[in-house]
N, C-alpha and C positions, 0 to 999 in steps of 0.2 A: 516379542518385545516386552520387557518387564514394565509393570505399572506400579508406581509407589503405593503402599498400603493406605496412605491418607486419601488417595483418589477413590471416591465411591461411585462416581457417575451422577450423583445428585446435583453436582455443580452446573449441569447443563441448563440451558434456557428452557423454560416451561413449554414453549411451542415445539422444540425439538423432542422433549420428553413425550409430548403428546403424539408426535409422529412415531416414536419408537414403541408405542403401546400396541402397534399392529404386530409386533414380534413376540415370540415366547419370552417369558420373564427373564430367564438367565441370559439368553442371547441379547435382549435389550440392555441388560446391565453391562455386558461385555462391550457392546457397541458404544454405549454412553461413556464408559471409561476411556475408550480409545479416542472418542471425540473430544473429551476433556483434555487429553494429552496433546491433541492437535492444537487446540486453542491456547494451551499453556506455552507451547514451544514454537509456534509459528513465527514469532518475531525474533526470538533469541537463537533458535536452532531449527531453521526451516527443513533441513534434511531429515532430522528426527521426526518432526511433525509430519512430514510426507510419509515416512515409514509407518507411523501410527494410522494415518489416513488410509493407507493401502490395506491394513488389517480390517479397519471398519468397513471398507468397501467390499472386501472379500466376504465379510459376515452379513452385510445388509445392503447390497447394491440397488435394491428396489426402494430404498428410503431416500427421499429428495434431500434431506438435510445431510445425509452421508455423502451423496454425490456433490453437493455444494462444498462441504468441508474438504473433500478430495480435490475439488477444483481449486480452492484457495491454497491448499498445500502445494499442489503442482505449480500454481502461479508464483508462489513465493520462491520456488526453486527454479524458476524460469523454464519450466516444461510447458510452454504455451499451447502446443497442440493438444496435449493431454488435458490441460486446464480447460481449454475451450470445449472439448468433448464432454467433460464432466458438467460444465456450466449449461451446455445445451441440454444434456440429459435432465438436469435439475429443473430447467425451465419447462421442458416438455411435461414433467410430472406435476408441476405446480401451476403453470400458466402465468406465473409472475414475470414482470419485466425488470425487477430490481437488479438483476445480474447483467443487464444490457451494457452498461458502461465498461465493466470489467471484461466482458466478452469482446467488446470493441478494442480494448487495450491489448487483449491476447492477439488480435489481428495485427496490431502494431508490433508486438513482440515477434510475430512470425514474418515480419518484413512486408506486411500488406497494409500500409497506412491508408491507401485509397479505399480499402474495404471498411476500415474504421470510420473514415469520412462519410462513406455511404450510410453506415449505421447511424451516424449522428443526424442524418436527415430523415430517418424512418419515423413513422407514427408512434412507435414504442416510446420514443423520447418524451413525447407529450404526456405519457401516462406515468412517468417517473415523478417521485416527490422532489422537493426543492434540492435536497442533498444529492439525489441521483442526477438531476439536471446539471448541477454544478460539476459533478464528477464527469459527466458526458462532455461538458465544455472543456474541461482539462484534457480529456483524452483527444478531443477534436483538435485542440491547439497543439498537442504533442504530435498528432498526425500531420498537421500543417508543417511543423518544424522538420519532421522526418522527410517531407517532400521538398524541403528547401524554401517553403513559403513563409518566411519569417514575419513579414509585415501582416500577412493574413492571420498568423498565429496570435500576434499582438492584438489585432482587432477582435478575434474570437474571444479573447479573455476580457475585453472591455464590456462590462455588463453591470446591471444594477447591483448584483451581489458584490462585485469588486468595488463599486463606488460607495456602498453602504458603510456607515460608521459602526453599525452593530456587529459584534463578534459572534460568529456561528462556528460550529465544528469544522467547517470547510474553509473559513476565512484565511487562516495562515497559509494553507497550501495554495489557495487561489492567488493571493498576493505574491507569494514566493514564485509561482510559475510566471506571473506577469513580470516581476523583477528580473528573473532569469532570461526571459525573452528580450526584454529591453536591453539587458547587458550584452546579449549576443548581437543585437542590432547596433551596438556601439553607443547607446544612449545612457552613458554611465551615471550622470547626475540623477536622472529619473529612476534608474535601477536602484541606486543607493537609497533613494526616498522610499521605494516600495519594499526593499529588503528590510528597512527600518519598520515599516508598517506591518510587514509579515511577522517580524520579531515581537512587536507589540501584541499581536493577536495569538502568538504561539505559546500558550500557557503550559503545554505538556511536552515541549521540545520535539515536535513532530518534523521540524525542518532544521537545517543547519544555517538559518538566516544570520545568526550571530557571527558564525565563522565567515560567511560571505561578506558581511559588513566590515569585519576586521580586515579581510583581504583587500577590500576596496580602499580602506583607510590606511593600508600599508603597515598594519600591525602584525608582528611576527610573534607566535607563541613558542616559548622554550619549554621543553619537557623538564619539569623540576627534578625528576629522578635522574635524568641524563646529566643535568647540571651538577647535581650532588656527586655523581660518579666522577665527573671531570675534575671537580674540586679535590676529591679524595685522591685521584690519580696524581694530581699536581702535588698534593702534600706528600705522597709516597715518593715521588721523584725528588722532591726537595730533601727528604730524609736520607735518600740514597747518595745525594751529592756530597 
C-alpha cells in the first residue's frame, strides 16, 4: 500500500511513539506511517484504513497500539469477531480497561447483546473514566434495544450525564440515543425535545440530529443540483416545442 510522501510517522501520538521505540528504528518508522494512515482514513475510507492496519499488524503484532489500531479498523468495517480478538489482545498487553465498552459493542455486532449486558455489570466498568462509563451506558442501552427491551433502554440512558446542562464530548451522542429510543417508543414530543438538545450540543456534526428534527417537523430537503437539472430539462423541452 503506498504512503504519501508527506506522511512521516511523526504525526502519531507520543505514547504510541514510545511503544514503537521497542522496535528497530526503520521498522518503527514503517509501522508509524501505517498507523498514521489508519487514523487519517478510518472515518472517510474504513476499508483502506483496514488495509493499512493489516500491514502494521504484520510488521509489529506484539505492540499493543498496533493491535488496538487493527481492532478499530476492523470495527469500522464491521468485522466484529476480528475487532474483538484484537481488542482482547491489546487489553492483555496493557491491562487497561479503556477498550471495555467497544469490546461489549463488538458482542452486540456479533448478535450477542446478552454478553454486552453482562459486561456492563462487570467490575471493569467502575474502573472506566467518565467518558468510558457513558460509552458503556450507550452500549448497554443498545443491547437492551437489541433484546426488545425498549423501556429498559430508555431507563438505562436516564443518568446524571443526560440531565446535566454542561456540554461534554459525549453529550450529543447520549442525548441523541435517548431521543431515538423515545421516538421508537412512540413518545414523539419528548423525542423532538431531545433531538433538539442533541443538536444544541453537537458542535462537530457527530450526529444527524438536524435531519431527524426536520423529519419530525415534516420538512423535506430538495437536492439543489437535481432541481437545477430539472429546470434545465424543462427549458430544453420548451425550446424543442
